N, CA, C and O atoms as a CHARMM CRD file, in Angstrom:
* protein
*
  344
    1    1 MET  N    -18.60700  15.37200  26.58500 PROA 1      0.00000
    2    1 MET  CA   -16.83600  15.12800  26.17700 PROA 1      0.00000
    3    1 MET  C    -16.60600  14.04700  26.79000 PROA 1      0.00000
    4    1 MET  O    -15.59400  13.56500  26.28100 PROA 1      0.00000
    5    2 ALA  N    -17.11300  13.17700  27.88000 PROA 2      0.00000
    6    2 ALA  CA   -17.07900  12.12900  28.14400 PROA 2      0.00000
    7    2 ALA  C    -17.66600  10.66300  27.68400 PROA 2      0.00000
    8    2 ALA  O    -17.38800   9.50500  27.99800 PROA 2      0.00000
    9    3 PHE  N    -18.84800  11.42000  26.56900 PROA 3      0.00000
   10    3 PHE  CA   -18.74800  10.35800  25.62800 PROA 3      0.00000
   11    3 PHE  C    -18.24200  10.38600  24.91200 PROA 3      0.00000
   12    3 PHE  O    -18.62300   9.44200  24.22000 PROA 3      0.00000
   13    4 ILE  N    -17.02100  11.17200  24.14400 PROA 4      0.00000
   14    4 ILE  CA   -16.07000  10.79300  23.14500 PROA 4      0.00000
   15    4 ILE  C    -15.19800  10.01300  23.53400 PROA 4      0.00000
   16    4 ILE  O    -14.59300   9.32500  22.71300 PROA 4      0.00000
   17    5 GLY  N    -14.81600   9.90800  25.44600 PROA 5      0.00000
   18    5 GLY  CA   -13.78100   9.57200  25.56700 PROA 5      0.00000
   19    5 GLY  C    -13.91800   7.94500  25.72200 PROA 5      0.00000
   20    5 GLY  O    -12.94200   7.19800  25.65500 PROA 5      0.00000
   21    6 SER  N    -15.33500   7.47500  25.94900 PROA 6      0.00000
   22    6 SER  CA   -15.94900   6.35100  26.01100 PROA 6      0.00000
   23    6 SER  C    -15.99100   5.80300  25.01600 PROA 6      0.00000
   24    6 SER  O    -15.54300   4.65600  24.98700 PROA 6      0.00000
   25    7 THR  N    -16.31300   6.14800  24.31100 PROA 7      0.00000
   26    7 THR  CA   -16.23200   5.77000  22.67600 PROA 7      0.00000
   27    7 THR  C    -15.03900   5.44300  22.23100 PROA 7      0.00000
   28    7 THR  O    -14.89600   4.34500  21.69200 PROA 7      0.00000
   29    8 PHE  N    -13.82600   6.43100  22.38400 PROA 8      0.00000
   30    8 PHE  CA   -12.41900   5.78200  22.17100 PROA 8      0.00000
   31    8 PHE  C    -12.38200   4.36200  22.69100 PROA 8      0.00000
   32    8 PHE  O    -12.20400   3.36800  21.98800 PROA 8      0.00000
   33    9 GLY  N    -12.60000   4.37900  24.21600 PROA 9      0.00000
   34    9 GLY  CA   -12.48100   2.93700  24.75600 PROA 9      0.00000
   35    9 GLY  C    -12.46600   2.10100  24.54300 PROA 9      0.00000
   36    9 GLY  O    -11.56400   1.26500  24.49700 PROA 9      0.00000
   37   10 GLN  N    -14.40800   2.06200  24.16500 PROA 10     0.00000
   38   10 GLN  CA   -15.12800   1.08900  23.42800 PROA 10     0.00000
   39   10 GLN  C    -14.46500   0.36000  22.27400 PROA 10     0.00000
   40   10 GLN  O    -14.37600  -0.85300  22.08000 PROA 10     0.00000
   41   11 LEU  N    -14.02900   1.36600  21.56400 PROA 11     0.00000
   42   11 LEU  CA   -13.39700   1.23600  20.36800 PROA 11     0.00000
   43   11 LEU  C    -12.07200   0.37500  20.55700 PROA 11     0.00000
   44   11 LEU  O    -11.73300  -0.58400  19.86300 PROA 11     0.00000
   45   12 PHE  N    -11.31800   0.97800  21.76300 PROA 12     0.00000
   46   12 PHE  CA    -9.90600   0.35400  21.64500 PROA 12     0.00000
   47   12 PHE  C    -10.23300  -0.88500  22.50800 PROA 12     0.00000
   48   12 PHE  O     -9.41300  -1.74300  22.18000 PROA 12     0.00000
   49   13 TYR  N    -11.12400  -1.40900  23.53800 PROA 13     0.00000
   50   13 TYR  CA   -11.69300  -2.91600  23.77200 PROA 13     0.00000
   51   13 TYR  C    -11.85800  -3.49400  22.65300 PROA 13     0.00000
   52   13 TYR  O    -11.25000  -4.56400  22.62800 PROA 13     0.00000
   53   14 ALA  N    -12.54700  -3.20900  21.48300 PROA 14     0.00000
   54   14 ALA  CA   -13.30200  -3.66800  20.53000 PROA 14     0.00000
   55   14 ALA  C    -12.35100  -4.60400  19.38900 PROA 14     0.00000
   56   14 ALA  O    -12.40900  -5.77600  19.01800 PROA 14     0.00000
   57   15 VAL  N    -11.40900  -3.37300  19.03100 PROA 15     0.00000
   58   15 VAL  CA   -10.43400  -3.91300  18.34600 PROA 15     0.00000
   59   15 VAL  C     -9.25100  -4.70100  19.08500 PROA 15     0.00000
   60   15 VAL  O     -8.45600  -5.30400  18.36400 PROA 15     0.00000
   61   16 LEU  N     -9.09500  -4.73500  20.37000 PROA 16     0.00000
   62   16 LEU  CA    -8.22800  -5.68300  21.28700 PROA 16     0.00000
   63   16 LEU  C     -8.58300  -6.67500  21.23700 PROA 16     0.00000
   64   16 LEU  O     -7.76400  -7.59300  21.18700 PROA 16     0.00000
   65   17 LEU  N     -9.51700  -6.84900  21.23100 PROA 17     0.00000
   66   17 LEU  CA   -10.63300  -8.07700  21.08000 PROA 17     0.00000
   67   17 LEU  C    -10.70000  -8.97500  20.14700 PROA 17     0.00000
   68   17 LEU  O    -10.59900 -10.18400  20.35700 PROA 17     0.00000
   69   18 LEU  N    -10.92100  -8.31700  18.76900 PROA 18     0.00000
   70   18 LEU  CA   -10.78500  -9.09600  17.39600 PROA 18     0.00000
   71   18 LEU  C     -9.05900  -9.27700  17.29800 PROA 18     0.00000
   72   18 LEU  O     -8.61700 -10.28400  16.74500 PROA 18     0.00000
   73   19 ILE  N     -8.03400  -8.15100  17.91800 PROA 19     0.00000
   74   19 ILE  CA    -6.47900  -8.91800  17.59700 PROA 19     0.00000
   75   19 ILE  C     -6.62900 -10.06800  18.73400 PROA 19     0.00000
   76   19 ILE  O     -6.32900 -11.19600  18.34300 PROA 19     0.00000
   77   20 ASN  N     -6.99100  -9.96400  19.89900 PROA 20     0.00000
   78   20 ASN  CA    -6.48200 -11.55500  20.41700 PROA 20     0.00000
   79   20 ASN  C     -7.66100 -12.70100  19.67800 PROA 20     0.00000
   80   20 ASN  O     -7.45400 -13.89500  19.89400 PROA 20     0.00000
   81   21 ALA  N     -8.38900 -12.46500  19.16400 PROA 21     0.00000
   82   21 ALA  CA    -9.13100 -13.48200  18.35500 PROA 21     0.00000
   83   21 ALA  C     -8.12400 -14.22400  17.38300 PROA 21     0.00000
   84   21 ALA  O     -7.58800 -15.31900  17.55600 PROA 21     0.00000
   85   22 VAL  N     -8.02000 -13.47000  16.46700 PROA 22     0.00000
   86   22 VAL  CA    -6.74600 -13.96000  15.25100 PROA 22     0.00000
   87   22 VAL  C     -5.82900 -14.62000  15.96800 PROA 22     0.00000
   88   22 VAL  O     -5.30000 -15.65600  15.56600 PROA 22     0.00000
   89   23 ALA  N     -5.44600 -13.79100  17.63900 PROA 23     0.00000
   90   23 ALA  CA    -4.07300 -14.14400  17.70400 PROA 23     0.00000
   91   23 ALA  C     -4.37100 -15.59400  18.42400 PROA 23     0.00000
   92   23 ALA  O     -3.33300 -16.24900  18.33800 PROA 23     0.00000
   93   24 VAL  N     -5.15100 -16.16500  18.94000 PROA 24     0.00000
   94   24 VAL  CA    -5.78000 -17.21700  19.51800 PROA 24     0.00000
   95   24 VAL  C     -5.75300 -18.29900  18.48800 PROA 24     0.00000
   96   24 VAL  O     -5.42000 -19.39400  18.94200 PROA 24     0.00000
   97   25 LEU  N     -6.06900 -18.25100  16.98800 PROA 25     0.00000
   98   25 LEU  CA    -6.77800 -19.07200  16.13800 PROA 25     0.00000
   99   25 LEU  C     -5.44000 -20.19400  15.89000 PROA 25     0.00000
  100   25 LEU  O     -4.28800 -19.79900  15.70700 PROA 25     0.00000
  101   26 HSD  N     -5.85100 -21.69800  15.92500 PROA 26     0.00000
  102   26 HSD  CA    -4.87600 -22.53000  16.02400 PROA 26     0.00000
  103   26 HSD  C     -4.65600 -23.18800  14.57600 PROA 26     0.00000
  104   26 HSD  O     -5.64600 -23.69800  14.05200 PROA 26     0.00000
  105   27 GLU  N     -3.75500 -23.20900  14.07000 PROA 27     0.00000
  106   27 GLU  CA    -3.27100 -23.21900  12.55000 PROA 27     0.00000
  107   27 GLU  C     -3.82000 -24.77500  12.10900 PROA 27     0.00000
  108   27 GLU  O     -4.17000 -25.11500  10.97900 PROA 27     0.00000
  109   28 GLU  N     -3.79500 -25.51400  13.19100 PROA 28     0.00000
  110   28 GLU  CA    -3.99400 -27.03900  12.54900 PROA 28     0.00000
  111   28 GLU  C     -5.41500 -27.48600  12.57800 PROA 28     0.00000
  112   28 GLU  O     -5.99600 -28.22600  11.78500 PROA 28     0.00000
  113   29 ARG  N     -5.94200 -26.78500  13.84200 PROA 29     0.00000
  114   29 ARG  CA    -7.12600 -27.28800  14.20500 PROA 29     0.00000
  115   29 ARG  C     -8.42300 -26.25400  13.66900 PROA 29     0.00000
  116   29 ARG  O     -9.59100 -26.64200  13.66500 PROA 29     0.00000
  117   30 PHE  N     -8.04100 -25.01500  13.26600 PROA 30     0.00000
  118   30 PHE  CA    -9.18800 -24.43400  12.72800 PROA 30     0.00000
  119   30 PHE  C     -8.94300 -23.65900  11.56400 PROA 30     0.00000
  120   30 PHE  O     -9.87700 -23.30700  10.84500 PROA 30     0.00000
  121   31 LEU  N     -7.59400 -23.32100  11.28600 PROA 31     0.00000
  122   31 LEU  CA    -7.46600 -22.47500   9.97900 PROA 31     0.00000
  123   31 LEU  C     -7.43700 -23.30300   8.80000 PROA 31     0.00000
  124   31 LEU  O     -8.00500 -22.93100   7.77400 PROA 31     0.00000
  125   32 ALA  N     -6.63500 -24.71900   8.89000 PROA 32     0.00000
  126   32 ALA  CA    -6.48300 -25.52900   7.94800 PROA 32     0.00000
  127   32 ALA  C     -7.55800 -25.99800   7.82400 PROA 32     0.00000
  128   32 ALA  O     -7.39700 -26.89400   6.99600 PROA 32     0.00000
  129   33 LYS  N     -9.20000 -25.96600   8.28900 PROA 33     0.00000
  130   33 LYS  CA   -10.44400 -26.77600   8.52600 PROA 33     0.00000
  131   33 LYS  C    -10.79800 -25.83300   7.13300 PROA 33     0.00000
  132   33 LYS  O    -10.96500 -26.38800   6.04700 PROA 33     0.00000
  133   34 VAL  N    -10.89500 -24.30100   7.29400 PROA 34     0.00000
  134   34 VAL  CA   -11.58800 -23.47400   6.74400 PROA 34     0.00000
  135   34 VAL  C    -11.03900 -23.33000   5.75800 PROA 34     0.00000
  136   34 VAL  O    -11.74600 -22.59800   5.06600 PROA 34     0.00000
  137   35 GLY  N    -10.03400 -23.63400   5.17000 PROA 35     0.00000
  138   35 GLY  CA    -9.19500 -23.41300   4.34500 PROA 35     0.00000
  139   35 GLY  C     -8.35300 -22.28500   4.68700 PROA 35     0.00000
  140   35 GLY  O     -8.33800 -21.82300   3.54700 PROA 35     0.00000
  141   36 LEU  N     -7.72400 -21.57000   5.27000 PROA 36     0.00000
  142   36 LEU  CA    -6.89100 -20.51800   5.53100 PROA 36     0.00000
  143   36 LEU  C     -5.64000 -21.12700   6.33400 PROA 36     0.00000
  144   36 LEU  O     -5.07500 -20.47900   7.21500 PROA 36     0.00000
  145   37 GLY  N     -5.27400 -22.35600   5.98200 PROA 37     0.00000
  146   37 GLY  CA    -3.85900 -22.63500   6.25800 PROA 37     0.00000
  147   37 GLY  C     -2.84700 -21.82600   5.64700 PROA 37     0.00000
  148   37 GLY  O     -3.14400 -20.91800   4.87200 PROA 37     0.00000
  149   38 GLN  N     -1.61700 -22.12000   5.96800 PROA 38     0.00000
  150   38 GLN  CA    -0.60900 -21.46900   5.53400 PROA 38     0.00000
  151   38 GLN  C      0.32300 -22.09100   4.08400 PROA 38     0.00000
  152   38 GLN  O      1.27300 -22.87300   4.07900 PROA 38     0.00000
  153   39 VAL  N     -0.19800 -21.57500   3.20900 PROA 39     0.00000
  154   39 VAL  CA     0.00000 -21.76800   1.59900 PROA 39     0.00000
  155   39 VAL  C      1.07900 -21.32400   1.27400 PROA 39     0.00000
  156   39 VAL  O      1.24100 -20.21200   1.77700 PROA 39     0.00000
  157   40 GLN  N      1.96200 -21.66900   0.63500 PROA 40     0.00000
  158   40 GLN  CA     3.35600 -20.82100  -0.13000 PROA 40     0.00000
  159   40 GLN  C      2.75600 -20.63800  -1.65400 PROA 40     0.00000
  160   40 GLN  O      2.52000 -21.62600  -2.35000 PROA 40     0.00000
  161   41 SER  N      2.54100 -19.37100  -2.08800 PROA 41     0.00000
  162   41 SER  CA     2.20700 -18.84400  -3.16300 PROA 41     0.00000
  163   41 SER  C      2.82500 -18.99200  -4.12400 PROA 41     0.00000
  164   41 SER  O      4.02200 -18.88000  -3.85900 PROA 41     0.00000
  165   42 GLN  N      2.52000 -19.32800  -5.83400 PROA 42     0.00000
  166   42 GLN  CA     3.91700 -19.30900  -6.64300 PROA 42     0.00000
  167   42 GLN  C      4.16800 -17.98800  -6.75100 PROA 42     0.00000
  168   42 GLN  O      5.35300 -17.70900  -6.57300 PROA 42     0.00000
  169   43 ASN  N      3.55800 -17.21900  -6.94800 PROA 43     0.00000
  170   43 ASN  CA     4.18300 -15.89000  -7.41300 PROA 43     0.00000
  171   43 ASN  C      3.96300 -15.06800  -6.00600 PROA 43     0.00000
  172   43 ASN  O      2.99400 -14.31300  -5.92000 PROA 43     0.00000
  173   44 GLN  N      4.72000 -15.19500  -5.08700 PROA 44     0.00000
  174   44 GLN  CA     4.29400 -14.56100  -4.21400 PROA 44     0.00000
  175   44 GLN  C      5.49400 -13.07400  -3.79300 PROA 44     0.00000
  176   44 GLN  O      5.74900 -12.44500  -2.76600 PROA 44     0.00000
  177   45 PHE  N      5.86600 -13.03600  -4.93100 PROA 45     0.00000
  178   45 PHE  CA     6.96300 -11.39500  -5.05300 PROA 45     0.00000
  179   45 PHE  C      6.31800 -10.56200  -5.96300 PROA 45     0.00000
  180   45 PHE  O      6.57600  -9.38500  -6.21600 PROA 45     0.00000
  181   46 ASP  N      5.42800 -11.30300  -6.44500 PROA 46     0.00000
  182   46 ASP  CA     4.28200 -10.23200  -7.48800 PROA 46     0.00000
  183   46 ASP  C      3.11600  -9.55100  -6.78100 PROA 46     0.00000
  184   46 ASP  O      2.09300 -10.23000  -6.69900 PROA 46     0.00000
  185   47 PRO  N      3.10200  -8.81400  -6.46600 PROA 47     0.00000
  186   47 PRO  CA     2.06000  -7.95900  -5.48800 PROA 47     0.00000
  187   47 PRO  C      0.99300  -8.26600  -6.23300 PROA 47     0.00000
  188   47 PRO  O      0.17800  -9.03400  -5.72300 PROA 47     0.00000
  189   48 ASN  N      0.76700  -7.81400  -7.43500 PROA 48     0.00000
  190   48 ASN  CA    -0.56100  -8.20800  -8.28700 PROA 48     0.00000
  191   48 ASN  C     -0.86600  -9.91100  -8.38100 PROA 48     0.00000
  192   48 ASN  O     -1.99400 -10.40200  -8.39200 PROA 48     0.00000
  193   49 SER  N     -0.33600 -10.22400  -8.40800 PROA 49     0.00000
  194   49 SER  CA    -0.98900 -12.03600  -8.67000 PROA 49     0.00000
  195   49 SER  C     -1.13400 -12.60800  -7.49900 PROA 49     0.00000
  196   49 SER  O     -1.12700 -13.83600  -7.42100 PROA 49     0.00000
  197   50 ILE  N     -1.33800 -11.58100  -6.06900 PROA 50     0.00000
  198   50 ILE  CA    -1.70700 -12.56200  -4.68800 PROA 50     0.00000
  199   50 ILE  C     -2.68200 -12.07500  -4.67600 PROA 50     0.00000
  200   50 ILE  O     -2.87000 -10.89100  -4.95700 PROA 50     0.00000
  201   51 SER  N     -3.91600 -13.24500  -4.19400 PROA 51     0.00000
  202   51 SER  CA    -5.14400 -13.37900  -3.90100 PROA 51     0.00000
  203   51 SER  C     -5.44500 -12.86800  -2.47800 PROA 51     0.00000
  204   51 SER  O     -4.65400 -12.67700  -1.55500 PROA 51     0.00000
  205   52 LEU  N     -6.96200 -12.66900  -2.52900 PROA 52     0.00000
  206   52 LEU  CA    -7.20600 -11.91000  -0.89700 PROA 52     0.00000
  207   52 LEU  C     -7.13700 -13.07100  -0.74700 PROA 52     0.00000
  208   52 LEU  O     -7.09400 -13.29500  -1.95600 PROA 52     0.00000
  209   53 ARG  N     -7.08600 -14.06200  -0.30800 PROA 53     0.00000
  210   53 ARG  CA    -6.80300 -15.61300   0.27300 PROA 53     0.00000
  211   53 ARG  C     -5.99400 -15.79500   1.10000 PROA 53     0.00000
  212   53 ARG  O     -5.99700 -16.25700   2.24100 PROA 53     0.00000
  213   54 SER  N     -4.78600 -15.11500  -0.02500 PROA 54     0.00000
  214   54 SER  CA    -3.27900 -15.19900   0.92000 PROA 54     0.00000
  215   54 SER  C     -3.02800 -13.94700   1.25800 PROA 54     0.00000
  216   54 SER  O     -1.95600 -13.98500   1.86200 PROA 54     0.00000
  217   55 LYS  N     -3.39600 -12.90200   1.21100 PROA 55     0.00000
  218   55 LYS  CA    -3.46500 -11.76600   1.40100 PROA 55     0.00000
  219   55 LYS  C     -4.19700 -11.71900   3.29500 PROA 55     0.00000
  220   55 LYS  O     -3.68400 -10.93200   4.09100 PROA 55     0.00000
  221   56 VAL  N     -5.36200 -12.63800   3.73700 PROA 56     0.00000
  222   56 VAL  CA    -5.75800 -13.05000   4.55100 PROA 56     0.00000
  223   56 VAL  C     -4.88100 -13.73500   5.43300 PROA 56     0.00000
  224   56 VAL  O     -4.53200 -13.27500   6.52000 PROA 56     0.00000
  225   57 VAL  N     -4.39000 -15.23000   4.80700 PROA 57     0.00000
  226   57 VAL  CA    -3.65300 -15.73500   5.32100 PROA 57     0.00000
  227   57 VAL  C     -2.14200 -15.22900   5.73800 PROA 57     0.00000
  228   57 VAL  O     -1.39400 -15.84300   6.49900 PROA 57     0.00000
  229   58 ASN  N     -1.94000 -14.36700   5.28500 PROA 58     0.00000
  230   58 ASN  CA    -0.54700 -13.35000   5.84900 PROA 58     0.00000
  231   58 ASN  C     -0.77100 -12.75900   6.68800 PROA 58     0.00000
  232   58 ASN  O      0.09200 -12.58500   7.54900 PROA 58     0.00000
  233   59 LEU  N     -1.98000 -12.21800   6.79200 PROA 59     0.00000
  234   59 LEU  CA    -2.21400 -11.09900   7.60800 PROA 59     0.00000
  235   59 LEU  C     -2.42400 -12.00000   8.82200 PROA 59     0.00000
  236   59 LEU  O     -2.17600 -11.20300   9.72700 PROA 59     0.00000
  237   60 ILE  N     -2.64300 -12.84300   9.25400 PROA 60     0.00000
  238   60 ILE  CA    -3.74800 -13.76300  10.54700 PROA 60     0.00000
  239   60 ILE  C     -1.88200 -13.98400  10.58900 PROA 60     0.00000
  240   60 ILE  O     -1.19800 -13.31600  11.36500 PROA 60     0.00000
  241   61 SER  N     -1.39000 -14.81200   9.81900 PROA 61     0.00000
  242   61 SER  CA     0.12600 -15.07500  10.48200 PROA 61     0.00000
  243   61 SER  C      0.75700 -13.91300  10.87200 PROA 61     0.00000
  244   61 SER  O      1.02100 -13.88700  12.07400 PROA 61     0.00000
  245   62 ALA  N      1.19100 -12.62400  10.02100 PROA 62     0.00000
  246   62 ALA  CA     1.52700 -12.04200  10.87700 PROA 62     0.00000
  247   62 ALA  C      1.35400 -11.26000  12.21900 PROA 62     0.00000
  248   62 ALA  O      2.17900 -10.62200  12.87300 PROA 62     0.00000
  249   63 VAL  N     -0.06100 -11.52200  12.43900 PROA 63     0.00000
  250   63 VAL  CA    -0.65300 -11.15200  13.97800 PROA 63     0.00000
  251   63 VAL  C     -0.26100 -11.95300  15.14600 PROA 63     0.00000
  252   63 VAL  O     -0.05900 -11.60600  16.31000 PROA 63     0.00000
  253   64 ARG  N     -0.19400 -13.18800  14.53500 PROA 64     0.00000
  254   64 ARG  CA    -0.13100 -14.78400  15.28700 PROA 64     0.00000
  255   64 ARG  C      1.37800 -14.30600  15.24600 PROA 64     0.00000
  256   64 ARG  O      1.45300 -13.85500  16.38900 PROA 64     0.00000
  257   65 THR  N      2.53500 -14.11900  14.73500 PROA 65     0.00000
  258   65 THR  CA     3.70700 -14.07800  14.83000 PROA 65     0.00000
  259   65 THR  C      4.12500 -12.38300  15.42000 PROA 65     0.00000
  260   65 THR  O      5.22500 -12.43100  15.96900 PROA 65     0.00000
  261   66 LEU  N      3.71500 -11.39700  15.43000 PROA 66     0.00000
  262   66 LEU  CA     4.22800 -10.06000  15.79700 PROA 66     0.00000
  263   66 LEU  C      3.66500  -9.57900  16.66300 PROA 66     0.00000
  264   66 LEU  O      4.27400  -8.73000  17.31300 PROA 66     0.00000
  265   67 LEU  N      2.65600  -9.82400  16.93200 PROA 67     0.00000
  266   67 LEU  CA     1.97400  -9.25900  18.17200 PROA 67     0.00000
  267   67 LEU  C      1.57100 -10.27400  19.35100 PROA 67     0.00000
  268   67 LEU  O      0.65200 -10.08700  20.14800 PROA 67     0.00000
  269   68 ARG  N      2.28400 -11.19200  19.32000 PROA 68     0.00000
  270   68 ARG  CA     2.15800 -12.22700  20.22400 PROA 68     0.00000
  271   68 ARG  C      2.32900 -11.21200  21.89400 PROA 68     0.00000
  272   68 ARG  O      1.47000 -10.62800  22.55500 PROA 68     0.00000
  273   69 PHE  N      3.57700 -11.34900  22.07000 PROA 69     0.00000
  274   69 PHE  CA     4.33000 -10.45800  22.80900 PROA 69     0.00000
  275   69 PHE  C      4.04000  -8.63800  23.47900 PROA 69     0.00000
  276   69 PHE  O      4.36700  -8.19700  24.58100 PROA 69     0.00000
  277   70 PRO  N      3.55000  -8.14200  22.69000 PROA 70     0.00000
  278   70 PRO  CA     2.78300  -6.98000  22.91500 PROA 70     0.00000
  279   70 PRO  C      1.26600  -7.22400  23.16200 PROA 70     0.00000
  280   70 PRO  O      0.55500  -6.49100  23.85000 PROA 70     0.00000
  281   71 LEU  N      0.99300  -7.97900  22.72500 PROA 71     0.00000
  282   71 LEU  CA    -0.95800  -8.03600  23.41200 PROA 71     0.00000
  283   71 LEU  C     -0.79600  -9.04200  24.53700 PROA 71     0.00000
  284   71 LEU  O     -1.82100  -9.56900  24.97000 PROA 71     0.00000
  285   72 ILE  N      0.19600  -9.31500  24.97600 PROA 72     0.00000
  286   72 ILE  CA     0.22000  -9.81400  26.49200 PROA 72     0.00000
  287   72 ILE  C      0.19000  -8.82600  27.31500 PROA 72     0.00000
  288   72 ILE  O     -0.69400  -8.64900  28.15400 PROA 72     0.00000
  289   73 GLY  N      1.51100  -7.85400  27.06000 PROA 73     0.00000
  290   73 GLY  CA     1.74100  -6.66500  27.61900 PROA 73     0.00000
  291   73 GLY  C      0.49800  -5.46500  27.47600 PROA 73     0.00000
  292   73 GLY  O      0.35100  -4.49100  28.21500 PROA 73     0.00000
  293   74 ILE  N     -0.29300  -5.83300  26.35600 PROA 74     0.00000
  294   74 ILE  CA    -1.26600  -4.59500  26.38900 PROA 74     0.00000
  295   74 ILE  C     -2.06500  -5.26200  27.12300 PROA 74     0.00000
  296   74 ILE  O     -2.37300  -4.84100  28.23800 PROA 74     0.00000
  297   75 ASN  N     -2.52000  -6.36200  26.65800 PROA 75     0.00000
  298   75 ASN  CA    -3.82600  -7.39500  28.10500 PROA 75     0.00000
  299   75 ASN  C     -3.30700  -7.03800  29.05200 PROA 75     0.00000
  300   75 ASN  O     -3.98300  -6.20800  29.66000 PROA 75     0.00000
  301   76 VAL  N     -2.14200  -7.33800  29.61300 PROA 76     0.00000
  302   76 VAL  CA    -2.01600  -7.18600  30.97200 PROA 76     0.00000
  303   76 VAL  C     -2.31400  -5.71500  32.16800 PROA 76     0.00000
  304   76 VAL  O     -2.62000  -5.65200  33.35900 PROA 76     0.00000
  305   77 LEU  N     -2.04700  -4.75300  31.15900 PROA 77     0.00000
  306   77 LEU  CA    -1.95200  -3.26900  31.44100 PROA 77     0.00000
  307   77 LEU  C     -3.68500  -3.04000  31.21300 PROA 77     0.00000
  308   77 LEU  O     -4.21900  -2.26400  32.00600 PROA 77     0.00000
  309   78 VAL  N     -4.49100  -3.64600  30.23400 PROA 78     0.00000
  310   78 VAL  CA    -6.14500  -3.58600  30.29500 PROA 78     0.00000
  311   78 VAL  C     -6.42200  -3.73400  31.74800 PROA 78     0.00000
  312   78 VAL  O     -6.73300  -2.85900  32.55600 PROA 78     0.00000
  313   79 ILE  N     -6.20100  -5.37400  31.97400 PROA 79     0.00000
  314   79 ILE  CA    -6.70300  -5.90000  33.00100 PROA 79     0.00000
  315   79 ILE  C     -6.48700  -5.03300  34.60900 PROA 79     0.00000
  316   79 ILE  O     -7.32100  -4.74200  35.46600 PROA 79     0.00000
  317   80 ILE  N     -4.98700  -4.79800  34.54200 PROA 80     0.00000
  318   80 ILE  CA    -4.76500  -3.94700  35.66100 PROA 80     0.00000
  319   80 ILE  C     -5.81900  -2.46800  35.92900 PROA 80     0.00000
  320   80 ILE  O     -6.36100  -2.12500  36.98000 PROA 80     0.00000
  321   81 TYR  N     -5.85000  -1.93500  34.86000 PROA 81     0.00000
  322   81 TYR  CA    -6.56400  -0.93600  34.29700 PROA 81     0.00000
  323   81 TYR  C     -7.88700  -1.09900  34.98800 PROA 81     0.00000
  324   81 TYR  O     -8.30800  -0.39300  35.90400 PROA 81     0.00000
  325   82 GLU  N     -8.52500  -2.19000  34.39200 PROA 82     0.00000
  326   82 GLU  CA    -9.60100  -2.91800  35.01100 PROA 82     0.00000
  327   82 GLU  C     -9.70600  -3.13800  36.45900 PROA 82     0.00000
  328   82 GLU  O    -10.80700  -2.96300  36.98100 PROA 82     0.00000
  329   83 LEU  N     -8.89200  -3.43200  37.04300 PROA 83     0.00000
  330   83 LEU  CA    -9.35900  -3.90100  38.16600 PROA 83     0.00000
  331   83 LEU  C     -8.83200  -2.71300  39.07100 PROA 83     0.00000
  332   83 LEU  O     -9.27800  -2.81000  40.21400 PROA 83     0.00000
  333   84 ILE  N     -8.17800  -1.84600  38.91800 PROA 84     0.00000
  334   84 ILE  CA    -8.08900  -0.57000  39.72500 PROA 84     0.00000
  335   84 ILE  C     -9.11200   0.65500  39.57500 PROA 84     0.00000
  336   84 ILE  O     -9.37400   1.42500  40.49800 PROA 84     0.00000
  337   85 PHE  N     -9.65300   0.73000  38.28600 PROA 85     0.00000
  338   85 PHE  CA   -10.73500   1.49900  37.98800 PROA 85     0.00000
  339   85 PHE  C    -12.09300   0.90900  37.46700 PROA 85     0.00000
  340   85 PHE  O    -13.11400   1.59000  37.55600 PROA 85     0.00000
  341   86 GLY  N    -12.11500  -0.36600  36.91900 PROA 86     0.00000
  342   86 GLY  CA   -13.36600  -0.86700  37.06500 PROA 86     0.00000
  343   86 GLY  C    -14.48400  -0.61200  36.28800 PROA 86     0.00000
  344   86 GLY  O    -15.55800  -1.15200  36.55400 PROA 86     0.00000
């Protein structure tokens, strides 16, 4: 039973690290250089015509915008948990 709990804990840490990695990407320094900068699509209201690249750009932008403050709180809680229960 402890194996299942530790697996979910490790999965939680991995997802948290990936979300943190996306949240700290700098748009001008990194994303624009690899072609993932913020670009307005011509047909942004037609979901069938939006490319995969546009969806990835929108996902990165949403993570950076919507999860900024919740990530700070979650990271603080994880750090406190690790300090106490280490």
